C-alpha positions as CSV (number, residue, x, y, z in Angstrom):
1,M,59.6,53.0,206.6
2,D,56.6,53.5,204.2
3,N,56.9,52.3,200.7
4,E,60.1,50.1,201.4
5,Q,62.0,49.1,198.5
6,Y,63.6,45.5,198.8
7,I,66.9,44.0,197.8
8,D,67.9,40.2,197.7
9,G,70.6,39.7,200.3
10,N,73.0,38.1,197.8
11,E,72.6,41.1,195.6
12,A,73.3,43.5,198.3
13,I,76.5,41.8,199.2
14,R,77.6,41.7,195.4
15,R,76.8,45.3,195.3
16,M,78.8,46.1,198.3
17,R,81.8,44.1,197.0
18,D,81.5,46.2,193.7
19,I,81.3,49.6,195.6
20,S,84.3,48.7,197.8
21,R,86.6,48.2,194.9
22,G,86.1,51.8,193.8
23,H,88.0,54.8,194.9
24,N,86.2,57.2,197.4
25,T,83.0,55.1,197.2
26,Y,81.0,53.7,200.3
27,F,77.6,52.5,201.1
28,V,75.4,52.8,204.3
29,L,74.6,49.9,206.3
30,L,72.1,49.3,209.0
31,H,72.3,46.1,211.1
32,L,71.3,44.4,214.2
33,T,73.9,44.1,216.7
34,Y,74.8,40.6,218.6
35,N,77.5,39.9,220.8
36,Q,78.1,36.2,220.8
37,K,80.2,36.3,224.1
38,T,77.4,37.9,226.0
39,G,74.4,36.9,224.1
40,H,73.0,40.4,224.1
41,G,72.0,42.3,221.0
42,G,69.0,43.6,219.0
43,E,69.9,47.0,218.7
44,L,69.9,48.6,215.1
45,R,73.4,50.1,214.3
46,K,73.7,52.5,211.4
47,V,77.1,52.9,209.7
48,E,76.8,56.0,207.5
49,R,80.0,55.4,205.5
50,C,81.4,52.1,205.2
51,R,83.4,49.8,202.9
52,L,84.1,45.9,202.8
53,R,87.6,45.0,204.0
54,T,89.4,41.7,204.1
55,A,89.3,39.5,207.3
56,M,92.1,40.4,209.7
57,S,94.5,37.4,210.2
58,D,93.2,36.7,214.0
59,E,89.6,36.7,212.5
60,A,90.5,34.5,209.5
61,F,91.2,31.2,211.6
62,S,88.5,31.7,214.0
63,L,85.3,32.8,211.8
64,N,83.5,31.2,208.9
65,G,83.8,34.0,206.3
66,E,80.4,33.0,204.7
67,H,78.5,34.1,207.9
68,Y,80.3,37.4,208.6
69,L,80.6,40.8,206.8
70,P,83.8,42.4,207.7
71,Y,83.7,46.1,207.0
72,T,85.4,49.3,208.0
73,D,83.6,52.5,209.3
74,L,85.1,55.2,207.3
75,D,83.9,58.0,210.1
76,T,86.3,56.3,212.8
77,D,88.4,54.1,210.5
78,E,87.7,51.1,212.8
79,P,87.5,47.5,211.5
80,K,84.2,45.9,212.4
81,M,82.0,43.1,211.5
82,C,78.4,41.7,211.6
83,W,76.4,38.6,210.9
84,R,75.4,38.8,207.3
85,K,71.9,37.6,208.2
86,L,71.5,40.6,210.6
87,I,71.9,43.3,207.9
88,R,68.5,44.9,207.6
89,Y,69.0,47.8,205.2
90,V,71.8,49.2,202.9
91,G,72.1,52.4,200.8
92,F,74.2,52.7,197.7
93,P,75.3,55.7,195.7
94,P,74.5,58.0,194.4
95,K,71.3,58.7,196.3
96,Y,71.8,56.2,199.4
97,K,68.2,55.4,199.5
98,L,67.8,52.7,202.0
99,L,66.8,49.3,200.6
100,K,65.5,46.7,203.0
101,V,67.6,43.5,202.8
102,D,65.5,40.4,202.2
103,W,67.4,37.2,202.9
104,F,64.4,35.0,202.0
105,K,63.4,36.3,198.5
106,R,59.8,37.3,199.5
107,F,59.4,39.7,196.5
């Protein structure tokens, strides 16, 4: 992607939380996949319309919430989650222009 604009990872999470509090609002998320059970991953998954959600009861006791991002895919209404550090791009309203997430503050 030419002329990429960056956003700090913590700022991206904060904005996702703010957007998820509103009605009929969502964000775009692109993250790398990784299946801890099989060790497979590396595919870039794009979710066009998603919102953050609270962890489900079976997730809350088995996962450290600081490492995961629970979200709902609004197109399928499925609860999903990803490792926060595997988030690569996010897009926010109103234009949903993709911003590259920088977890190491290189800008």
